[in-house]
DSSP file (Angstrom, degrees, kcal/mol; ACC not computed):
  #  RESIDUE AA STRUCTURE BP1 BP2  ACC     N-H-->O    O-->H-N    N-H-->O    O-->H-N    TCO  KAPPA ALPHA  PHI   PSI    X-CA   Y-CA   Z-CA
    1    1 A M              0   0    0      0, 0.0     2,-0.2     0, 0.0    29,-0.0   0.000 360.0 360.0 360.0 132.1   -2.4  -16.7  -19.9
    2    2 A N    >>  -     0   0    0      1,-0.1     4,-1.5     4,-0.0     3,-0.6  -0.547 360.0 -97.0-107.7 170.6   -5.7  -17.2  -18.2
    3    3 A D  H 3> S+     0   0    0      1,-0.3     4,-2.0     2,-0.2     5,-0.1   0.737 118.9  57.4 -58.7 -27.6   -8.3  -14.7  -17.0
    4    4 A K  H 3> S+     0   0    0      2,-0.2     4,-1.4     1,-0.2    -1,-0.3   0.903 109.3  45.9 -68.8 -42.1   -7.1  -14.7  -13.4
    5    5 A E  H <> S+     0   0    0     -3,-0.6     4,-1.7     2,-0.2    -2,-0.2   0.782 108.6  53.9 -71.2 -27.0   -3.7  -13.6  -14.5
    6    6 A I  H  X S+     0   0    0     -4,-1.5     4,-3.0     1,-0.2    -1,-0.2   0.885 108.3  51.0 -69.4 -43.6   -4.9  -11.1  -16.8
    7    7 A E  H  X S+     0   0    0     -4,-2.0     4,-2.0     1,-0.2    -2,-0.2   0.806 106.2  55.7 -70.7 -25.9   -7.0   -9.6  -13.8
    8    8 A I  H  < S+     0   0    0     -4,-1.4     4,-0.5     2,-0.2    -1,-0.2   0.906 111.0  45.0 -71.2 -38.7   -3.8   -9.5  -11.6
    9    9 A I  H >< S+     0   0    0     -4,-1.7     3,-1.0     2,-0.2    -2,-0.2   0.946 114.7  45.4 -56.7 -51.3   -2.0   -7.5  -14.1
   10   10 A K  H 3< S+     0   0    0     -4,-3.0    -2,-0.2     1,-0.2    -1,-0.2   0.875 120.4  40.9 -63.2 -35.8   -4.9   -5.1  -14.8
   11   11 A N  T 3< S+     0   0    0     -4,-2.0    -1,-0.2    -5,-0.2    -2,-0.2   0.345  75.9 133.2 -98.7   4.4   -5.6   -4.6  -11.0
   12   12 A F    <   -     0   0    0     -3,-1.0     2,-0.6    -4,-0.5    59,-0.3  -0.405  41.5-159.5 -64.9 129.6   -2.0   -4.4   -9.6
   13   13 A D    >>  -     0   0    0     -2,-0.2     4,-2.9     1,-0.1     3,-0.6  -0.917  11.0-165.3-113.1 104.1   -2.1   -1.4   -7.2
   14   14 A M  T 34 S+     0   0    0     -2,-0.6    79,-0.2     1,-0.2    -1,-0.1   0.680  87.8  58.7 -67.8 -16.8    1.4    0.0   -6.6
   15   15 A V  T 34 S+     0   0    0      1,-0.1    -1,-0.2     3,-0.1    81,-0.2   0.873 118.9  27.9 -76.4 -38.2    0.2    2.0   -3.7
   16   16 A K  T <4 S+     0   0    0     -3,-0.6     2,-0.3     2,-0.1    -2,-0.2   0.659 118.2  54.2 -93.4 -25.2   -1.1   -1.0   -1.8
   17   17 A E  S  < S-     0   0    0     -4,-2.9     2,-0.0     1,-0.0    -1,-0.0  -0.881  83.1-106.5-123.4 152.9    1.1   -3.8   -3.0
   18   18 A K     >  -     0   0    0     -2,-0.3     4,-0.7     1,-0.1    -3,-0.1  -0.339  22.1-141.9 -70.2 147.5    4.9   -4.4   -3.2
   19   19 A V  H  > S+     0   0    0      2,-0.2     4,-2.5     1,-0.1     3,-0.4   0.935  91.7  59.5 -77.0 -44.8    6.4   -4.2   -6.6
   20   20 A M  H  > S+     0   0    0      1,-0.3     4,-2.1     2,-0.2     5,-0.2   0.857 103.3  52.1 -62.6 -39.6    9.0   -7.1   -6.5
   21   21 A P  H  > S+     0   0    0      0, 0.0     4,-2.2     0, 0.0    -1,-0.3   0.882 110.6  49.6 -63.3 -35.1    6.4   -9.8   -5.8
   22   22 A F  H  X S+     0   0    0     -4,-0.7     4,-2.1    -3,-0.4    -2,-0.2   0.923 109.8  50.3 -70.2 -38.7    4.4   -8.5   -8.9
   23   23 A V  H  X S+     0   0    0     -4,-2.5     4,-2.2     2,-0.2    -1,-0.2   0.909 110.8  50.7 -61.8 -39.7    7.7   -8.6  -11.1
   24   24 A E  H  X S+     0   0    0     -4,-2.1     4,-1.6     1,-0.2    -1,-0.2   0.867 107.5  52.9 -64.4 -39.6    8.2  -12.2   -9.8
   25   25 A F  H  X S+     0   0    0     -4,-2.2     4,-1.9     2,-0.2    -1,-0.2   0.925 109.4  48.5 -62.9 -40.6    4.5  -12.9  -10.9
   26   26 A I  H  X S+     0   0    0     -4,-2.1     4,-1.1     1,-0.3    -2,-0.2   0.926 111.1  50.6 -66.9 -41.9    5.3  -11.6  -14.4
   27   27 A M  H  < S+     0   0    0     -4,-2.2    -1,-0.3     1,-0.2    -2,-0.2   0.807 109.1  51.0 -62.7 -27.7    8.4  -13.7  -14.6
   28   28 A D  H  < S+     0   0    0     -4,-1.6    -1,-0.2     1,-0.2    -2,-0.2   0.868 113.0  44.8 -80.3 -34.4    6.5  -16.9  -13.5
   29   29 A I  H  < S+     0   0    0     -4,-1.9    -1,-0.2    -5,-0.2    -2,-0.2   0.656  91.7 109.5 -85.6 -13.3    3.8  -16.4  -16.1
   30   30 A W  S  < S-     0   0    0     -4,-1.1     2,-1.1    -5,-0.2     7,-0.1  -0.296  72.0-128.5 -62.4 142.5    6.4  -15.6  -18.9
   31   31 A D    >>  +     0   0    0      1,-0.2     4,-2.4    23,-0.1     3,-0.8  -0.764  28.4 179.1 -92.7 100.8    6.9  -18.2  -21.7
   32   32 A S  T 34  +     0   0    0     -2,-1.1    -1,-0.2     1,-0.2    -2,-0.1   0.510  68.6  77.1 -83.8  -0.4   10.7  -18.5  -21.5
   33   33 A H  T 34 S+     0   0    0      1,-0.1    -1,-0.2    -3,-0.1     3,-0.1   0.856 115.9  16.0 -71.9 -30.5   10.6  -21.2  -24.3
   34   34 A Y  T <4 S+     0   0    0     -3,-0.8    -2,-0.2    20,-0.1     2,-0.2   0.767 133.2  29.3-108.0 -39.0   10.1  -18.5  -26.8
   35   35 A G  S  < S-     0   0    0     -4,-2.4     2,-0.4    20,-0.1    19,-0.2  -0.457  71.9-126.2-115.3-173.8   11.0  -15.2  -25.1
   36   36 A K  E     -A   53   0A   0     17,-2.4    17,-2.5    -2,-0.2     2,-0.4  -0.990  17.8-176.7-140.8 144.5   13.4  -14.2  -22.4
   37   37 A I  E     +A   52   0A   0     -2,-0.4     2,-0.3    15,-0.2    15,-0.2  -0.992   8.4 175.0-140.7 140.9   13.0  -12.4  -19.2
   38   38 A K  E     -A   51   0A   0     13,-2.3    13,-3.2    -2,-0.4     2,-0.6  -0.974  23.1-149.4-153.7 128.2   15.7  -11.5  -16.8
   39   39 A L  E     -A   50   0A   0     -2,-0.3    11,-0.2    11,-0.2     2,-0.1  -0.904  25.5-149.6 -97.1 112.2   15.9   -9.4  -13.6
   40   40 A H  E     -     0   0A   0      9,-2.5     3,-0.1    -2,-0.6    -2,-0.0  -0.371  26.0 -92.7 -74.1 152.8   19.4   -7.7  -13.2
   41   41 A E  E     -     0   0A   0      1,-0.1     8,-0.6     7,-0.1    -1,-0.2  -0.105  58.8 -75.4 -58.0 165.0   21.0   -7.0   -9.9
   42   42 A K  E     -A   48   0A   0      6,-0.2     6,-0.2     1,-0.1    -1,-0.1  -0.403  46.5-141.7 -68.3 142.8   20.5   -3.4   -8.3
   43   43 A D    >   -     0   0    0      4,-2.1     3,-2.4    -3,-0.1    -1,-0.1  -0.350  41.4 -79.8 -92.1-176.7   22.4   -0.5   -9.8
   44   44 A E  T 3  S+     0   0    0      1,-0.3    -2,-0.1    -2,-0.1    -1,-0.0   0.601 132.4  51.0 -71.1  -9.3   23.9    2.3   -7.9
   45   45 A D  T 3  S-     0   0    0      2,-0.2    -1,-0.3     0, 0.0    -3,-0.0   0.422 120.1-105.7-100.9  -4.0   20.5    4.0   -7.6
   46   46 A G  S <  S+     0   0    0     -3,-2.4     2,-0.3     1,-0.3    46,-0.2   0.451  77.3 129.8  88.8   1.7   18.7    0.9   -6.3
   47   47 A Y        -     0   0    0     44,-0.1    -4,-2.1    -5,-0.0     2,-0.5  -0.635  45.2-148.1 -91.2 155.0   16.8    0.0   -9.4
   48   48 A R  E     -AB  42  90A   0     42,-2.9    42,-2.7    -2,-0.3     2,-0.6  -0.969  15.8-128.7-115.2 124.1   16.8   -3.4  -11.1
   49   49 A T  E     - B   0  89A   0     -8,-0.6    -9,-2.5    -2,-0.5     2,-0.8  -0.659  11.2-156.5 -81.0 127.6   16.5   -3.7  -14.8
   50   50 A L  E     -AB  39  88A   0     38,-2.8    38,-2.4    -2,-0.6     2,-0.5  -0.863  12.4-161.8 -99.8 110.8   13.8   -6.0  -16.0
   51   51 A E  E     -AB  38  87A   0    -13,-3.2   -13,-2.3    -2,-0.8     2,-0.4  -0.824  11.9-174.8 -99.8 124.1   15.0   -7.1  -19.5
   52   52 A I  E     +AB  37  86A   0     34,-3.4    34,-2.8    -2,-0.5     2,-0.4  -0.971  15.5 177.1-130.1 136.4   12.0   -8.5  -21.5
   53   53 A H  E     -AB  36  85A   0    -17,-2.5   -17,-2.4    -2,-0.4    32,-0.2  -0.969  15.6-159.2-137.9 118.9   12.1  -10.2  -25.0
   54   54 A T    >   -     0   0    0     30,-2.5     3,-1.6    -2,-0.4     6,-0.2   0.807  19.1-146.0 -74.1 -26.8    8.7  -11.6  -26.3
   55   55 A G  T 3   -     0   0    0     29,-0.3     3,-0.1    28,-0.3    29,-0.1   0.738  61.1 -76.3  65.4  20.4   10.4  -13.9  -28.9
   56   56 A G  T 3  S+     0   0    0     27,-0.2     2,-0.4     1,-0.2    -1,-0.3   0.603  91.1 148.8  65.4  12.7    7.3  -13.1  -31.0
   57   57 A W    <>  -     0   0    0     -3,-1.6     4,-2.5     1,-0.1     3,-0.4  -0.638  48.7-136.1 -81.4 131.8    5.2  -15.5  -28.9
   58   58 A S  H  > S+     0   0    0     -2,-0.4     4,-2.6     1,-0.3    -1,-0.1   0.878 100.0  51.5 -51.6 -48.0    1.5  -14.2  -28.7
   59   59 A E  H  > S+     0   0    0      1,-0.2     4,-1.9     2,-0.2    -1,-0.3   0.880 110.5  48.2 -67.0 -37.8    1.0  -14.8  -25.0
   60   60 A N  H  > S+     0   0    0     -3,-0.4     4,-2.3    -6,-0.2    -1,-0.2   0.923 111.0  50.7 -65.3 -44.1    4.2  -12.9  -24.1
   61   61 A E  H  X S+     0   0    0     -4,-2.5     4,-2.6     1,-0.2    -2,-0.2   0.935 109.4  53.8 -65.0 -42.6    3.1  -10.0  -26.4
   62   62 A E  H  X S+     0   0    0     -4,-2.6     4,-2.2     1,-0.2    -1,-0.2   0.898 104.9  51.5 -49.1 -47.9   -0.3  -10.1  -24.6
   63   63 A I  H  X S+     0   0    0     -4,-1.9     4,-2.7     1,-0.2    -1,-0.2   0.924 110.3  49.5 -58.4 -45.9    1.3   -9.8  -21.3
   64   64 A I  H  X S+     0   0    0     -4,-2.3     4,-3.1     1,-0.2    -2,-0.2   0.909 108.3  55.5 -58.6 -42.0    3.2   -6.7  -22.6
   65   65 A M  H  < S+     0   0    0     -4,-2.6    -2,-0.2     2,-0.2    -1,-0.2   0.909 110.9  42.0 -54.0 -46.0   -0.1   -5.3  -23.9
   66   66 A F  H >< S+     0   0    0     -4,-2.2     3,-1.4     1,-0.2    -1,-0.2   0.881 113.4  54.3 -75.3 -37.8   -1.8   -5.4  -20.6
   67   67 A L  H >< S+     0   0    0     -4,-2.7     3,-2.6     1,-0.3     6,-0.6   0.935  99.5  60.5 -60.0 -45.1    1.3   -4.1  -18.8
   68   68 A E  T 3< S+     0   0    0     -4,-3.1    -1,-0.3     1,-0.3    -2,-0.2   0.620  98.5  59.1 -60.2  -7.4    1.5   -1.1  -21.0
   69   69 A Q  T <  S+     0   0    0     -3,-1.4    -1,-0.3    -4,-0.2     2,-0.2   0.277  95.7  87.7 -98.6   1.9   -2.0   -0.1  -19.7
   70   70 A T  S <> S-     0   0    0     -3,-2.6     4,-1.7     1,-0.1     5,-0.1  -0.613  81.8-124.6-104.9 157.9   -0.7    0.0  -16.0
   71   71 A M  H  > S+     0   0    0    -59,-0.3     4,-1.8     1,-0.2     5,-0.2   0.742 111.5  67.6 -71.3 -18.5    0.9    2.6  -13.8
   72   72 A F  H  > S+     0   0    0      2,-0.2     4,-2.2     1,-0.2     3,-0.3   0.951 103.5  41.9 -57.8 -51.7    3.5    0.1  -13.3
   73   73 A W  H  > S+     0   0    0     -6,-0.6     4,-2.4     1,-0.2    -2,-0.2   0.918 113.8  53.4 -63.8 -41.3    4.6    0.4  -16.9
   74   74 A G  H  < S+     0   0    0     -4,-1.7    -1,-0.2     1,-0.2    -2,-0.2   0.832 115.0  39.2 -60.6 -32.6    4.2    4.2  -16.7
   75   75 A M  H  < S+     0   0    0     -4,-1.8    -2,-0.2    -3,-0.3    -1,-0.2   0.831 129.4  26.8 -87.8 -34.3    6.5    4.5  -13.6
   76   76 A F  H  < S+     0   0    0     -4,-2.2    13,-2.5    -5,-0.2     2,-0.2   0.486  80.1 119.3-119.3  -6.1    9.2    1.9  -14.6
   77   77 A W  E  <  +C   88   0A   0     -4,-2.4    11,-0.2    -5,-0.3     3,-0.1  -0.504  29.9 170.0 -68.2 133.3    9.3    1.6  -18.4
   78   78 A W  E     -     0   0A   0      9,-2.4     2,-0.3     1,-0.3    10,-0.2   0.803  54.9 -24.0-110.1 -57.4   12.8    2.7  -19.5
   79   79 A K  E     -C   87   0A   0      8,-1.9     8,-2.6     2,-0.0    -1,-0.3  -0.991  47.3-153.9-161.2 158.8   13.1    1.8  -23.2
   80   80 A S  E     -C   86   0A   0     -2,-0.3     2,-0.4     6,-0.2     6,-0.2  -0.938   6.9-159.2-130.9 154.3   11.7   -0.4  -26.1
   81   81 A E  E >>  -C   85   0A   0      4,-2.7     4,-2.3    -2,-0.3     3,-0.6  -0.995  35.0 -91.6-136.7 141.5   13.2   -1.6  -29.3
   82   82 A R  T 34 S+     0   0    0     -2,-0.4     4,-0.0     1,-0.2     0, 0.0  -0.075 105.6  46.7 -49.8 140.5   11.4   -2.9  -32.4
   83   83 A G  T 34 S-     0   0    0      1,-0.1   -28,-0.3   -30,-0.0   -27,-0.2   0.542 131.2 -60.6 105.5   4.6   10.9   -6.6  -32.4
   84   84 A G  T <4 S+     0   0    0     -3,-0.6   -30,-2.5     1,-0.3     2,-0.5   0.835  89.3 139.7  88.8  37.7    9.4   -7.1  -28.9
   85   85 A H  E  <  +BC  53  81A   0     -4,-2.3    -4,-2.7   -32,-0.2     2,-0.3  -0.959  20.5 168.4-120.4 135.4   12.3   -5.9  -26.7
   86   86 A Y  E     -BC  52  80A   0    -34,-2.8   -34,-3.4    -2,-0.5     2,-0.4  -0.974  19.0-161.8-142.7 148.6   11.7   -3.9  -23.5
   87   87 A W  E     -BC  51  79A   0     -8,-2.6    -9,-2.4    -2,-0.3    -8,-1.9  -0.992   9.5-173.1-133.5 125.0   13.6   -2.7  -20.5
   88   88 A L  E     -BC  50  77A   0    -38,-2.4   -38,-2.8    -2,-0.4     2,-0.6  -0.891  19.2-142.9-112.9 148.7   12.1   -1.5  -17.2
   89   89 A K  E     -B   49   0A   0    -13,-2.5     2,-0.3    -2,-0.3   -40,-0.2  -0.904  34.2-177.6-110.1 102.4   13.9    0.0  -14.3
   90   90 A V  E     +B   48   0A   0    -42,-2.7   -42,-2.9    -2,-0.6     2,-0.3  -0.687  16.5 147.9-108.1 147.4   12.1   -1.3  -11.3
   91   91 A K        -     0   0    0     -2,-0.3     2,-0.1   -44,-0.2   -44,-0.1  -0.977  49.1 -81.6-161.4 163.3   12.3   -0.8   -7.5
   92   92 A E        -     0   0    0     -2,-0.3   -74,-0.1   -46,-0.2   -78,-0.0  -0.458  39.3-125.2 -76.0 153.1   10.1   -0.8   -4.5
   93   93 A I        -     0   0    0    -79,-0.2   -74,-0.1    -2,-0.1     3,-0.1  -0.771  30.4-116.3 -91.1 128.7    8.2    2.3   -3.7
   94   94 A P        -     0   0    0      0, 0.0     2,-0.1     0, 0.0    -1,-0.1  -0.309  35.1-104.3 -72.1 146.9    8.8    3.4   -0.2
   95   95 A E        -     0   0    0      1,-0.1     2,-0.6    -2,-0.0   -80,-0.0  -0.416  29.8-121.0 -69.3 143.0    5.8    3.3    2.0
   96   96 A V        -     0   0    0    -81,-0.2     2,-0.3    -2,-0.1    -1,-0.1  -0.737  24.4-139.9 -86.7 117.9    4.2    6.6    2.8
   97   97 A R              0   0    0     -2,-0.6    -1,-0.0     1,-0.1     0, 0.0  -0.592 360.0 360.0 -84.1 144.0    4.0    7.3    6.5
   98   98 A K              0   0    0     -2,-0.3    -1,-0.1     0, 0.0    -2,-0.0   0.413 360.0 360.0-100.8 360.0    0.9    8.9    8.0
């Protein structure tokens, strides 16, 4: 992961930016040779489960470390299991009308 990718994660603003393109960005930079990342279909409440497994790969674990410091993680984290396993329930935030 390069400095630009780290900055994108750190500076993601859920109020100004769409959630799903950010999820796609995370999926694009994820190293799937060692870990696993999968976005499931919508559930009955409109949430999509983002299933993440680091595979013990340091760059994947670094992505998680930076994500854990964001509002995105705070809003959508669902559960974690020992060994680098994470699940988030994600969906777009409705725009606030003025």
